[in-house]
N, CA, C, O and the ligand as a Tripos MOL2 file, in Angstrom:
@<TRIPOS>MOLECULE
protein
  277   275    70     0     0
PROTEIN
NO_CHARGES

@<TRIPOS>ATOM
      1 N         133.0200   63.0960  194.7560 N.3       1 MET1
      2 CA        134.4130   62.6690  194.8270 C.3       1 MET1
      3 C         134.5600   61.5310  195.8250 C.2       1 MET1
      4 O         133.9120   61.5230  196.8720 O.2       1 MET1
      5 N         135.4060   60.5830  195.5000 N.am      2 ALA2
      6 CA        135.6240   59.4410  196.3900 C.3       2 ALA2
      7 C         136.2860   59.8890  197.6860 C.2       2 ALA2
      8 O         136.9450   60.9260  197.7480 O.2       2 ALA2
      9 N         136.0960   59.1020  198.6820 N.am      3 GLN3
     10 CA        136.7000   59.3940  199.9800 C.3       3 GLN3
     11 C         138.2240   59.3770  199.8590 C.2       3 GLN3
     12 O         138.8120   58.4150  199.3650 O.2       3 GLN3
     13 N         138.8360   60.4350  200.3080 N.am      4 GLY4
     14 CA        140.2870   60.5170  200.2060 C.3       4 GLY4
     15 C         140.9800   59.6840  201.2600 C.2       4 GLY4
     16 O         140.5800   59.6430  202.4230 O.2       4 GLY4
     17 N         142.0040   59.0400  200.8270 N.am      5 ARG5
     18 CA        142.8140   58.2690  201.7590 C.3       5 ARG5
     19 C         144.2790   58.6120  201.5350 C.2       5 ARG5
     20 O         144.6890   59.0520  200.4610 O.2       5 ARG5
     21 N         145.0230   58.3970  202.5610 N.am      6 LYS6
     22 CA        146.4530   58.5750  202.4110 C.3       6 LYS6
     23 C         147.0090   57.4500  201.5580 C.2       6 LYS6
     24 O         146.6190   56.2930  201.7170 O.2       6 LYS6
     25 N         147.9060   57.7790  200.6680 N.am      7 GLY7
     26 CA        148.5120   56.7450  199.8360 C.3       7 GLY7
     27 C         149.5320   55.9480  200.6190 C.2       7 GLY7
     28 O         149.7900   56.2100  201.7940 O.2       7 GLY7
     29 N         150.1070   54.9690  199.9410 N.am      8 LYS8
     30 CA        151.1480   54.1670  200.5790 C.3       8 LYS8
     31 C         152.3080   55.0620  200.9770 C.2       8 LYS8
     32 O         152.9010   54.9260  202.0470 O.2       8 LYS8
     33 N         152.6020   55.9780  200.0730 N.am      9 LEU9
     34 CA        153.6360   56.9620  200.3510 C.3       9 LEU9
     35 C         152.9880   58.3290  200.3990 C.2       9 LEU9
     36 O         152.0520   58.6190  199.6550 O.2       9 LEU9
     37 N         153.4890   59.1440  201.2670 N.am     10 ASN10
     38 CA        152.9760   60.4960  201.3430 C.3      10 ASN10
     39 C         153.7540   61.4060  200.4070 C.2      10 ASN10
     40 O         154.9460   61.6410  200.6010 O.2      10 ASN10
     41 N         153.0750   61.9100  199.4010 N.am     11 TYR11
     42 CA        153.7340   62.8500  198.5100 C.3      11 TYR11
     43 C         153.2560   64.2510  198.8100 C.2      11 TYR11
     44 O         152.1070   64.4770  199.1900 O.2      11 TYR11
     45 N         154.1570   65.1700  198.6320 N.am     12 ARG12
     46 CA        153.7480   66.5640  198.7590 C.3      12 ARG12
     47 C         153.2510   67.0140  197.4030 C.2      12 ARG12
     48 O         153.6770   66.5100  196.3640 O.2      12 ARG12
     49 N         152.3590   67.9540  197.4320 N.am     13 CYS13
     50 CA        151.8160   68.4560  196.1770 C.3      13 CYS13
     51 C         152.8760   69.2900  195.4640 C.2      13 CYS13
     52 O         153.3390   70.2930  196.0070 O.2      13 CYS13
     53 N         153.2700   68.8840  194.2380 N.am     14 PRO14
     54 CA        154.3050   69.6210  193.5270 C.3      14 PRO14
     55 C         153.8790   71.0470  193.1720 C.2      14 PRO14
     56 O         154.7000   71.9650  193.1560 O.2      14 PRO14
     57 N         152.6070   71.2160  192.8920 N.am     15 ARG15
     58 CA        152.1450   72.5550  192.5120 C.3      15 ARG15
     59 C         152.1960   73.5100  193.7090 C.2      15 ARG15
     60 O         152.5590   74.6790  193.5740 O.2      15 ARG15
     61 N         151.8260   72.9900  194.8770 N.am     16 CYS16
     62 CA        151.9090   73.8150  196.0880 C.3      16 CYS16
     63 C         153.3740   74.0620  196.4590 C.2      16 CYS16
     64 O         153.7270   75.1410  196.9340 O.2      16 CYS16
     65 N         154.2170   73.0550  196.2370 N.am     17 LEU17
     66 CA        155.6360   73.2100  196.5420 C.3      17 LEU17
     67 C         156.2430   74.3710  195.7710 C.2      17 LEU17
     68 O         157.0860   75.1070  196.2840 O.2      17 LEU17
     69 N         155.7990   74.5190  194.5310 N.am     18 MET18
     70 CA        156.3090   75.6080  193.6970 C.3      18 MET18
     71 C         155.9980   76.9650  194.3230 C.2      18 MET18
     72 O         156.6980   77.9520  194.0950 O.2      18 MET18
     73 N         154.9500   76.9840  195.1040 N.am     19 ARG19
     74 CA        154.5610   78.2310  195.7780 C.3      19 ARG19
     75 C         155.0280   78.2390  197.2280 C.2      19 ARG19
     76 O         154.5270   79.0070  198.0500 O.2      19 ARG19
     77 N         155.9900   77.3820  197.5300 N.am     20 GLU20
     78 CA        156.5630   77.3210  198.8760 C.3      20 GLU20
     79 C         155.5440   76.8860  199.9070 C.2      20 GLU20
     80 O         155.6350   77.2790  201.0700 O.2      20 GLU20
     81 N         154.5790   76.0850  199.5050 N.am     21 ILE21
     82 CA        153.5890   75.5820  200.4540 C.3      21 ILE21
     83 C         153.7870   74.0790  200.6030 C.2      21 ILE21
     84 O         153.8710   73.3420  199.6210 O.2      21 ILE21
     85 N         153.8600   73.6420  201.8690 N.am     22 ASP22
     86 CA        154.0910   72.2400  202.1540 C.3      22 ASP22
     87 C         152.7500   71.5670  202.3970 C.2      22 ASP22
     88 O         152.1490   71.7380  203.4580 O.2      22 ASP22
     89 N         152.2770   70.8010  201.4140 N.am     23 MET23
     90 CA        150.9260   70.2450  201.4950 C.3      23 MET23
     91 C         150.9410   68.7740  201.0830 C.2      23 MET23
     92 O         151.3520   68.4340  199.9730 O.2      23 MET23
     93 N         150.4930   67.9190  201.9780 N.am     24 ASP24
     94 CA        150.4090   66.4960  201.6450 C.3      24 ASP24
     95 C         149.2150   66.2470  200.7360 C.2      24 ASP24
     96 O         148.1870   66.9160  200.8360 O.2      24 ASP24
     97 N         149.3710   65.2800  199.8570 N.am     25 MET25
     98 CA        148.2780   64.9420  198.9570 C.3      25 MET25
     99 C         147.5530   63.6960  199.4500 C.2      25 MET25
    100 O         148.1030   62.9000  200.2110 O.2      25 MET25
    101 N         146.3360   63.5470  199.0130 N.am     26 LEU26
    102 CA        145.5610   62.3480  199.3080 C.3      26 LEU26
    103 C         145.5460   61.4680  198.0760 C.2      26 LEU26
    104 O         145.7900   61.9320  196.9630 O.2      26 LEU26
    105 N         145.2570   60.1850  198.2850 N.am     27 PHE27
    106 CA        145.2580   59.2370  197.1840 C.3      27 PHE27
    107 C         143.8380   58.7620  196.9000 C.2      27 PHE27
    108 O         143.1330   58.2770  197.7840 O.2      27 PHE27
    109 N         143.4440   58.9150  195.6470 N.am     28 ASP28
    110 CA        142.1310   58.4430  195.2190 C.3      28 ASP28
    111 C         142.2840   57.0090  194.7200 C.2      28 ASP28
    112 O         142.8150   56.7760  193.6330 O.2      28 ASP28
    113 N         141.8240   56.0680  195.5070 N.am     29 THR29
    114 CA        142.0280   54.6590  195.1540 C.3      29 THR29
    115 C         141.2140   54.2530  193.9260 C.2      29 THR29
    116 O         141.6010   53.3310  193.2080 O.2      29 THR29
    117 N         140.1020   54.9250  193.6780 N.am     30 ASP30
    118 CA        139.2870   54.6010  192.5010 C.3      30 ASP30
    119 C         140.0060   54.9440  191.2130 C.2      30 ASP30
    120 O         140.0320   54.1600  190.2640 O.2      30 ASP30
    121 N         140.5880   56.1250  191.1990 N.am     31 LYS31
    122 CA        141.2650   56.5890  189.9850 C.3      31 LYS31
    123 C         142.7480   56.2360  189.9720 C.2      31 LYS31
    124 O         143.3970   56.2850  188.9270 O.2      31 LYS31
    125 N         143.2750   55.8800  191.1330 N.am     32 GLY32
    126 CA        144.6900   55.5840  191.2230 C.3      32 GLY32
    127 C         145.5420   56.8220  191.0500 C.2      32 GLY32
    128 O         146.6490   56.7710  190.5130 O.2      32 GLY32
    129 N         144.9990   57.9420  191.5180 N.am     33 GLU33
    130 CA        145.7220   59.1990  191.3620 C.3      33 GLU33
    131 C         145.8200   59.9260  192.6990 C.2      33 GLU33
    132 O         144.9930   59.7560  193.5940 O.2      33 GLU33
    133 N         146.8410   60.7230  192.7910 N.am     34 TYR34
    134 CA        146.9920   61.5730  193.9560 C.3      34 TYR34
    135 C         146.3140   62.9060  193.6800 C.2      34 TYR34
    136 O         146.2780   63.3770  192.5440 O.2      34 TYR34
    137 N         145.7900   63.4950  194.7170 N.am     35 TYR35
    138 CA        145.2130   64.8200  194.5300 C.3      35 TYR35
    139 C         145.4360   65.6840  195.7570 C.2      35 TYR35
    140 O         145.6730   65.2070  196.8670 O.2      35 TYR35
    141 N         145.3500   66.9590  195.5030 N.am     36 CYS36
    142 CA        145.6400   67.9530  196.5270 C.3      36 CYS36
    143 C         144.3620   68.6760  196.9120 C.2      36 CYS36
    144 O         143.5640   69.0500  196.0530 O.2      36 CYS36
    145 N         144.1770   68.8670  198.1940 N.am     37 LEU37
    146 CA        142.9710   69.5530  198.6600 C.3      37 LEU37
    147 C         143.1070   71.0650  198.5580 C.2      37 LEU37
    148 O         142.1120   71.7890  198.5120 O.2      37 LEU37
    149 N         144.3370   71.5270  198.5250 N.am     38 ARG38
    150 CA        144.5500   72.9640  198.5480 C.3      38 ARG38
    151 C         144.4180   73.5880  197.1590 C.2      38 ARG38
    152 O         143.7520   74.6080  196.9820 O.2      38 ARG38
    153 N         145.0630   72.9600  196.1850 N.am     39 CYS39
    154 CA        144.9030   73.4360  194.8190 C.3      39 CYS39
    155 C         144.1610   72.3550  194.0490 C.2      39 CYS39
    156 O         143.7090   71.3780  194.6460 O.2      39 CYS39
    157 N         144.0300   72.5020  192.7760 N.am     40 SER40
    158 CA        143.2510   71.5230  192.0080 C.3      40 SER40
    159 C         144.1290   70.4480  191.3880 C.2      40 SER40
    160 O         143.6910   69.7280  190.4920 O.2      40 SER40
    161 N         145.3670   70.3360  191.8600 N.am     41 PHE41
    162 CA        146.2700   69.3750  191.2610 C.3      41 PHE41
    163 C         145.8100   67.9350  191.4940 C.2      41 PHE41
    164 O         145.3980   67.5770  192.5980 O.2      41 PHE41
    165 N         145.8850   67.1240  190.4570 N.am     42 PHE42
    166 CA        145.7240   65.6800  190.6270 C.3      42 PHE42
    167 C         146.5410   64.9940  189.5420 C.2      42 PHE42
    168 O         146.7330   65.5460  188.4590 O.2      42 PHE42
    169 N         147.0130   63.8050  189.8310 N.am     43 GLY43
    170 CA        147.7950   63.0820  188.8400 C.3      43 GLY43
    171 C         148.3010   61.7640  189.3830 C.2      43 GLY43
    172 O         148.3350   61.5570  190.5960 O.2      43 GLY43
    173 N         148.6960   60.8700  188.4840 N.am     44 PRO44
    174 CA        149.2460   59.5880  188.9050 C.3      44 PRO44
    175 C         150.6280   59.7640  189.5310 C.2      44 PRO44
    176 O         151.2410   60.8270  189.4320 O.2      44 PRO44
    177 N         151.1010   58.7080  190.1700 N.am     45 GLU45
    178 CA        152.3820   58.7750  190.8630 C.3      45 GLU45
    179 C         153.5040   59.2520  189.9510 C.2      45 GLU45
    180 O         154.3470   60.0500  190.3620 O.2      45 GLU45
    181 N         153.5140   58.7570  188.6980 N.am     46 ALA46
    182 CA        154.5860   59.1090  187.7620 C.3      46 ALA46
    183 C         154.6400   60.6130  187.5240 C.2      46 ALA46
    184 O         155.7180   61.2000  187.4300 O.2      46 ALA46
    185 N         153.4700   61.2250  187.4270 N.am     47 GLU47
    186 CA        153.4010   62.6690  187.1970 C.3      47 GLU47
    187 C         153.9200   63.4400  188.4160 C.2      47 GLU47
    188 O         154.6200   64.4440  188.2870 O.2      47 GLU47
    189 N         153.5610   62.9480  189.5790 N.am     48 VAL48
    190 CA        154.0240   63.5780  190.8140 C.3      48 VAL48
    191 C         155.5410   63.5130  190.9110 C.2      48 VAL48
    192 O         156.2020   64.4940  191.2520 O.2      48 VAL48
    193 N         156.0830   62.3240  190.5990 N.am     49 LEU49
    194 CA        157.5320   62.1480  190.6680 C.3      49 LEU49
    195 C         158.2420   63.0320  189.6500 C.2      49 LEU49
    196 O         159.3080   63.5810  189.9290 O.2      49 LEU49
    197 N         157.6440   63.1660  188.4670 N.am     50 ARG50
    198 CA        158.2470   63.9860  187.4190 C.3      50 ARG50
    199 C         158.3090   65.4540  187.8540 C.2      50 ARG50
    200 O         159.3190   66.1330  187.6660 O.2      50 ARG50
    201 N         157.2120   65.9190  188.4340 N.am     51 LEU51
    202 CA        157.1680   67.3100  188.8700 C.3      51 LEU51
    203 C         158.0770   67.5530  190.0630 C.2      51 LEU51
    204 O         158.6810   68.6180  190.1960 O.2      51 LEU51
    205 N         158.1660   66.5460  190.9340 N.am     52 ASN52
    206 CA        159.0700   66.6880  192.0700 C.3      52 ASN52
    207 C         160.5240   66.7680  191.6140 C.2      52 ASN52
    208 O         161.3220   67.5150  192.1800 O.2      52 ASN52
    209 N         160.8560   65.9940  190.5900 N.am     53 ALA53
    210 CA        162.2080   66.0310  190.0440 C.3      53 ALA53
    211 C         162.4830   67.4090  189.4460 C.2      53 ALA53
    212 O         163.5750   67.9610  189.5820 O.2      53 ALA53
    213 N         161.4740   67.9390  188.7890 N.am     54 GLN54
    214 CA        161.5760   69.2770  188.1980 C.3      54 GLN54
    215 C         161.8000   70.3230  189.2910 C.2      54 GLN54
    216 O         162.5870   71.2580  189.1400 O.2      54 GLN54
    217 N         161.0880   70.1310  190.3790 N.am     55 PHE55
    218 CA        161.2070   71.0590  191.4980 C.3      55 PHE55
    219 C         162.6140   71.0320  192.0770 C.2      55 PHE55
    220 O         163.1780   72.0690  192.4250 O.2      55 PHE55
    221 N         163.1760   69.8130  192.1760 N.am     56 ARG56
    222 CA        164.5130   69.6830  192.7470 C.3      56 ARG56
    223 C         165.5630   70.4180  191.9180 C.2      56 ARG56
    224 O         166.5130   70.9720  192.4720 O.2      56 ARG56
    225 N         165.3990   70.4270  190.6120 N.am     57 THR57
    226 CA        166.3840   71.1100  189.7810 C.3      57 THR57
    227 C         166.3830   72.6090  190.0530 C.2      57 THR57
    228 O         167.4000   73.2860  189.9010 O.2      57 THR57
    229 N         165.2140   73.1140  190.4620 N.am     58 LYS58
    230 CA        165.1030   74.5360  190.7710 C.3      58 LYS58
    231 C         165.9840   74.8850  191.9770 C.2      58 LYS58
    232 O         166.5560   75.9720  192.0590 O.2      58 LYS58
    233 N         166.0730   73.9220  192.9140 N.am     59 TYR59
    234 CA        166.8430   74.1660  194.1260 C.3      59 TYR59
    235 C         168.0960   73.2990  194.1770 C.2      59 TYR59
    236 O         168.5250   72.8650  195.2460 O.2      59 TYR59
    237 N         168.6640   73.0590  193.0250 N.am     60 LEU60
    238 CA        169.8220   72.1980  192.9230 C.3      60 LEU60
    239 C         170.9850   72.6880  193.7750 C.2      60 LEU60
    240 O         171.7480   71.8890  194.3180 O.2      60 LEU60
    241 N         171.1150   73.9840  193.8860 N.am     61 ASP61
    242 CA        172.2500   74.5630  194.6160 C.3      61 ASP61
    243 C         171.9530   74.8160  196.0840 C.2      61 ASP61
    244 O         172.7560   75.4420  196.7760 O.2      61 ASP61
    245 N         170.8300   74.3460  196.5640 N.am     62 ARG62
    246 CA        170.4380   74.7180  197.9200 C.3      62 ARG62
    247 C         171.3630   74.1650  198.9920 C.2      62 ARG62
    248 O         171.4630   74.7310  200.0810 O.2      62 ARG62
    249 N         172.0520   73.0410  198.6860 N.am     63 THR63
    250 CA        172.9480   72.4770  199.6870 C.3      63 THR63
    251 C         174.3530   73.0800  199.5770 C.2      63 THR63
    252 O         175.2180   72.8410  200.4190 O.2      63 THR63
    253 N         174.5530   73.8640  198.5210 N.am     64 THR64
    254 CA        175.8540   74.4690  198.3290 C.3      64 THR64
    255 C         175.8670   75.8430  198.9850 C.2      64 THR64
    256 O         175.0050   76.6830  198.7260 O.2      64 THR64
    257 N         176.8350   76.0450  199.8140 N.am     65 ARG65
    258 CA        176.9510   77.3530  200.4400 C.3      65 ARG65
    259 C         177.6550   78.2880  199.4530 C.2      65 ARG65
    260 O         178.7770   78.0310  199.0180 O.2      65 ARG65
    261 N         176.9720   79.3640  199.1170 N.am     66 ILE66
    262 CA        177.5410   80.2990  198.1500 C.3      66 ILE66
    263 C         178.3270   81.3580  198.9080 C.2      66 ILE66
    264 O         177.7690   82.1580  199.6590 O.2      66 ILE66
    265 N         179.6380   81.3420  198.6900 N.am     67 THR67
    266 CA        180.4900   82.2750  199.4310 C.3      67 THR67
    267 C         181.0590   83.3680  198.5430 C.2      67 THR67
    268 O         181.5410   84.3960  199.0190 O.2      67 THR67
    269 N         180.9910   83.1180  197.2330 N.am     68 GLU68
    270 CA        181.5340   84.1380  196.3140 C.3      68 GLU68
    271 C         180.4520   84.6520  195.3880 C.2      68 GLU68
    272 O         179.6380   83.8870  194.8710 O.2      68 GLU68
    273 N         180.4530   85.9300  195.1920 N.am     69 PHE69
    274 CA        179.4570   86.5210  194.3120 C.3      69 PHE69
    275 C         180.1050   87.2300  193.1270 C.2      69 PHE69
    276 O         179.4040   87.7860  192.2810 O.2      69 PHE69
    277 ZN        148.4130   71.5370  195.8010 Zn       70 ZN70
@<TRIPOS>BOND
     1     1     2 1
     2     2     3 1
     3     3     4 2
     4     3     5 am
     5     5     6 1
     6     6     7 1
     7     7     8 2
     8     7     9 am
     9     9    10 1
    10    10    11 1
    11    11    12 2
    12    11    13 am
    13    13    14 1
    14    14    15 1
    15    15    16 2
    16    15    17 am
    17    17    18 1
    18    18    19 1
    19    19    20 2
    20    19    21 am
    21    21    22 1
    22    22    23 1
    23    23    24 2
    24    23    25 am
    25    25    26 1
    26    26    27 1
    27    27    28 2
    28    27    29 am
    29    29    30 1
    30    30    31 1
    31    31    32 2
    32    31    33 am
    33    33    34 1
    34    34    35 1
    35    35    36 2
    36    35    37 am
    37    37    38 1
    38    38    39 1
    39    39    40 2
    40    39    41 am
    41    41    42 1
    42    42    43 1
    43    43    44 2
    44    43    45 am
    45    45    46 1
    46    46    47 1
    47    47    48 2
    48    47    49 am
    49    49    50 1
    50    50    51 1
    51    51    52 2
    52    51    53 am
    53    53    54 1
    54    54    55 1
    55    55    56 2
    56    55    57 am
    57    57    58 1
    58    58    59 1
    59    59    60 2
    60    59    61 am
    61    61    62 1
    62    62    63 1
    63    63    64 2
    64    63    65 am
    65    65    66 1
    66    66    67 1
    67    67    68 2
    68    67    69 am
    69    69    70 1
    70    70    71 1
    71    71    72 2
    72    71    73 am
    73    73    74 1
    74    74    75 1
    75    75    76 2
    76    75    77 am
    77    77    78 1
    78    78    79 1
    79    79    80 2
    80    79    81 am
    81    81    82 1
    82    82    83 1
    83    83    84 2
    84    83    85 am
    85    85    86 1
    86    86    87 1
    87    87    88 2
    88    87    89 am
    89    89    90 1
    90    90    91 1
    91    91    92 2
    92    91    93 am
    93    93    94 1
    94    94    95 1
    95    95    96 2
    96    95    97 am
    97    97    98 1
    98    98    99 1
    99    99   100 2
   100    99   101 am
   101   101   102 1
   102   102   103 1
   103   103   104 2
   104   103   105 am
   105   105   106 1
   106   106   107 1
   107   107   108 2
   108   107   109 am
   109   109   110 1
   110   110   111 1
   111   111   112 2
   112   111   113 am
   113   113   114 1
   114   114   115 1
   115   115   116 2
   116   115   117 am
   117   117   118 1
   118   118   119 1
   119   119   120 2
   120   119   121 am
   121   121   122 1
   122   122   123 1
   123   123   124 2
   124   123   125 am
   125   125   126 1
   126   126   127 1
   127   127   128 2
   128   127   129 am
   129   129   130 1
   130   130   131 1
   131   131   132 2
   132   131   133 am
   133   133   134 1
   134   134   135 1
   135   135   136 2
   136   135   137 am
   137   137   138 1
   138   138   139 1
   139   139   140 2
   140   139   141 am
   141   141   142 1
   142   142   143 1
   143   143   144 2
   144   143   145 am
   145   145   146 1
   146   146   147 1
   147   147   148 2
   148   147   149 am
   149   149   150 1
   150   150   151 1
   151   151   152 2
   152   151   153 am
   153   153   154 1
   154   154   155 1
   155   155   156 2
   156   155   157 am
   157   157   158 1
   158   158   159 1
   159   159   160 2
   160   159   161 am
   161   161   162 1
   162   162   163 1
   163   163   164 2
   164   163   165 am
   165   165   166 1
   166   166   167 1
   167   167   168 2
   168   167   169 am
   169   169   170 1
   170   170   171 1
   171   171   172 2
   172   171   173 am
   173   173   174 1
   174   174   175 1
   175   175   176 2
   176   175   177 am
   177   177   178 1
   178   178   179 1
   179   179   180 2
   180   179   181 am
   181   181   182 1
   182   182   183 1
   183   183   184 2
   184   183   185 am
   185   185   186 1
   186   186   187 1
   187   187   188 2
   188   187   189 am
   189   189   190 1
   190   190   191 1
   191   191   192 2
   192   191   193 am
   193   193   194 1
   194   194   195 1
   195   195   196 2
   196   195   197 am
   197   197   198 1
   198   198   199 1
   199   199   200 2
   200   199   201 am
   201   201   202 1
   202   202   203 1
   203   203   204 2
   204   203   205 am
   205   205   206 1
   206   206   207 1
   207   207   208 2
   208   207   209 am
   209   209   210 1
   210   210   211 1
   211   211   212 2
   212   211   213 am
   213   213   214 1
   214   214   215 1
   215   215   216 2
   216   215   217 am
   217   217   218 1
   218   218   219 1
   219   219   220 2
   220   219   221 am
   221   221   222 1
   222   222   223 1
   223   223   224 2
   224   223   225 am
   225   225   226 1
   226   226   227 1
   227   227   228 2
   228   227   229 am
   229   229   230 1
   230   230   231 1
   231   231   232 2
   232   231   233 am
   233   233   234 1
   234   234   235 1
   235   235   236 2
   236   235   237 am
   237   237   238 1
   238   238   239 1
   239   239   240 2
   240   239   241 am
   241   241   242 1
   242   242   243 1
   243   243   244 2
   244   243   245 am
   245   245   246 1
   246   246   247 1
   247   247   248 2
   248   247   249 am
   249   249   250 1
   250   250   251 1
   251   251   252 2
   252   251   253 am
   253   253   254 1
   254   254   255 1
   255   255   256 2
   256   255   257 am
   257   257   258 1
   258   258   259 1
   259   259   260 2
   260   259   261 am
   261   261   262 1
   262   262   263 1
   263   263   264 2
   264   263   265 am
   265   265   266 1
   266   266   267 1
   267   267   268 2
   268   267   269 am
   269   269   270 1
   270   270   271 1
   271   271   272 2
   272   271   273 am
   273   273   274 1
   274   274   275 1
   275   275   276 2
@<TRIPOS>SUBSTRUCTURE
     1 MET1         2 RESIDUE 1 A MET
     2 ALA2         6 RESIDUE 1 A ALA
     3 GLN3        10 RESIDUE 1 A GLN
     4 GLY4        14 RESIDUE 1 A GLY
     5 ARG5        18 RESIDUE 1 A ARG
     6 LYS6        22 RESIDUE 1 A LYS
     7 GLY7        26 RESIDUE 1 A GLY
     8 LYS8        30 RESIDUE 1 A LYS
     9 LEU9        34 RESIDUE 1 A LEU
    10 ASN10       38 RESIDUE 1 A ASN
    11 TYR11       42 RESIDUE 1 A TYR
    12 ARG12       46 RESIDUE 1 A ARG
    13 CYS13       50 RESIDUE 1 A CYS
    14 PRO14       54 RESIDUE 1 A PRO
    15 ARG15       58 RESIDUE 1 A ARG
    16 CYS16       62 RESIDUE 1 A CYS
    17 LEU17       66 RESIDUE 1 A LEU
    18 MET18       70 RESIDUE 1 A MET
    19 ARG19       74 RESIDUE 1 A ARG
    20 GLU20       78 RESIDUE 1 A GLU
    21 ILE21       82 RESIDUE 1 A ILE
    22 ASP22       86 RESIDUE 1 A ASP
    23 MET23       90 RESIDUE 1 A MET
    24 ASP24       94 RESIDUE 1 A ASP
    25 MET25       98 RESIDUE 1 A MET
    26 LEU26      102 RESIDUE 1 A LEU
    27 PHE27      106 RESIDUE 1 A PHE
    28 ASP28      110 RESIDUE 1 A ASP
    29 THR29      114 RESIDUE 1 A THR
    30 ASP30      118 RESIDUE 1 A ASP
    31 LYS31      122 RESIDUE 1 A LYS
    32 GLY32      126 RESIDUE 1 A GLY
    33 GLU33      130 RESIDUE 1 A GLU
    34 TYR34      134 RESIDUE 1 A TYR
    35 TYR35      138 RESIDUE 1 A TYR
    36 CYS36      142 RESIDUE 1 A CYS
    37 LEU37      146 RESIDUE 1 A LEU
    38 ARG38      150 RESIDUE 1 A ARG
    39 CYS39      154 RESIDUE 1 A CYS
    40 SER40      158 RESIDUE 1 A SER
    41 PHE41      162 RESIDUE 1 A PHE
    42 PHE42      166 RESIDUE 1 A PHE
    43 GLY43      170 RESIDUE 1 A GLY
    44 PRO44      174 RESIDUE 1 A PRO
    45 GLU45      178 RESIDUE 1 A GLU
    46 ALA46      182 RESIDUE 1 A ALA
    47 GLU47      186 RESIDUE 1 A GLU
    48 VAL48      190 RESIDUE 1 A VAL
    49 LEU49      194 RESIDUE 1 A LEU
    50 ARG50      198 RESIDUE 1 A ARG
    51 LEU51      202 RESIDUE 1 A LEU
    52 ASN52      206 RESIDUE 1 A ASN
    53 ALA53      210 RESIDUE 1 A ALA
    54 GLN54      214 RESIDUE 1 A GLN
    55 PHE55      218 RESIDUE 1 A PHE
    56 ARG56      222 RESIDUE 1 A ARG
    57 THR57      226 RESIDUE 1 A THR
    58 LYS58      230 RESIDUE 1 A LYS
    59 TYR59      234 RESIDUE 1 A TYR
    60 LEU60      238 RESIDUE 1 A LEU
    61 ASP61      242 RESIDUE 1 A ASP
    62 ARG62      246 RESIDUE 1 A ARG
    63 THR63      250 RESIDUE 1 A THR
    64 THR64      254 RESIDUE 1 A THR
    65 ARG65      258 RESIDUE 1 A ARG
    66 ILE66      262 RESIDUE 1 A ILE
    67 THR67      266 RESIDUE 1 A THR
    68 GLU68      270 RESIDUE 1 A GLU
    69 PHE69      274 RESIDUE 1 A PHE
    70 ZN70       277 GROUP 0 **** ****
């Protein structure tokens, strides 16, 4: 595997995020993909952004204080 480097932007691993784990990914400059050391996730920036957007929808109400049940 190529030497991991930090990308221009630091993305968190979407797969780890789903499990409530905060894990930064490394960027593989050869493949142009981000990858995670903790799980086996790897993918291009577009895939990371797509999954992050998906993750946000899961917690869409997190900023809303729920006062009525
Ligand atoms: Zn991961």
